[in-house]
N, C-alpha and C positions, 0 to 999 in steps of 0.2 A: 466545351472549348478546352483545349489542353493548356497547361500552365505557360508554355512558351508564347502561344498566341495571346493569352491574357496579358502578358507583359508587353507584347508588341502593341496591343490596343491602347495601353496606357501611355506609351511614348510616341505613338504614331502621329498625333496632331502636331507635335513639336518637330519631328524629323521628316515628315511627309514632303515638305518643300525641297529637301535635299535629295531624297531618294525617289523622286517622281520624274518622269520624262517631261521636259519643258514643252509647253504648247503655245508659248508666245515669246516675243523678244525679251520682255522683262524677266521672265523665268530663266530663259537661256542666258542672258547677261549675268544674272545672279550666279548661275552655275559656273560660267566661265571665270568669274571673279573668284569663286571658291576654288576652282581648279588652279588658278594662278597662285593663290595662297598655299595650296597643297604642294604645288611644284616647288615653291620656295622652301617649304618645310621638308619635304621628302627627298627632293632632288632625284638622284639615280639610285638611292638606297632601297633596293627591293625588299629588304628585311625590316624597313621602318614600319612601326605599327599602323601608320596611315596609308601605306602603299596600296593596299587593296581598296581603300576608300577613293584614292586618286584614280585608280583604274575604273571603279564603278562610276564615278562622276564623269570621267572621260567617255565611257560608253553611253551614258545618258545624253551627253552633249552630241556625240556622234549620231545618235538616233534622231535628235532634233535636226541636225545639219543635213542628214540624208533626206529628210522630208521637206525642209524649208529653205535650205541654202544651196545655191549652185555649187556642185562639187568641183574642186580643183582636180583635174586629171593628172595622173602621173605620180612621180615620187616627190618627196619634199623639196628637192633641188629644182625640179621642174616647176613646182608651185612658186618657189622663191623667184626663179627667173621670170615667170609669167607676171608676178606681182611687181617686180622691178620694171618690166616693160610697160605694164599698165600705168605705173606711176611715173614713167619717164626717168628712172633712176639708173645711175652708173654704179660700178663697184665702189668708187670713191665716196658715194653718197651713203654707204652703209658702214661708215667709220665706227659707229657705236658697237658693232659686233666683232670688230677686230681690225688688224692691219690689212693693207692691200693684199699681202701675201696670204693671209688667213682666208680672206674673202675669195681669192682666186682658187685656193685649195678646196673650199666648200663648194663653189660653183662647178668645179671640175670633178667633184666626187671623190677627191683624195682625202677629204676630212669631213666628218659628220658635224652637224650642228649640236652644240651642247645645250643644257637646260637654260642657262643664262641667255644665250643667243636666241633660243626659241621664244623665250618670254619677251625679249626686246622686239623681235620681228612681229610677234603676235600683236603687241600693243601698237607698233608703228603702222601695221597694215590693217588693224582692227579685224583680225580673224582669229579663230580658235587656235590655240597652240597645237591642236591635233593636225593641222595643215602641215606642220613641219616635222611631224613624228613619223 
């Protein structure tokens, strides 16, 4: 076994839960919580040292979601509109993501959701942040 693999074998038991595809809701929720914390730390900074970890965790979450969670069709705005409809919400009910004008611009596609708004919506609707990316 080469030196690199020997080093991986030493740390694998500790990092395995982070770098494995989740196969149940508990593991999925743990990774979603980790992704939330990474989003808080990394934000939109692609050169942040943890940016690639955020991308990796996002991919693991997506793998689970593609197997076990009904996929939201369309783009992030379509997903938001569908969630609003499913929950009987109006634009004014989303005050925590911005003013009425900001929400109108988001829903019309004139403005993109930012990291803070994605996190708020993810928690409110109990869905992965990936739904809004």
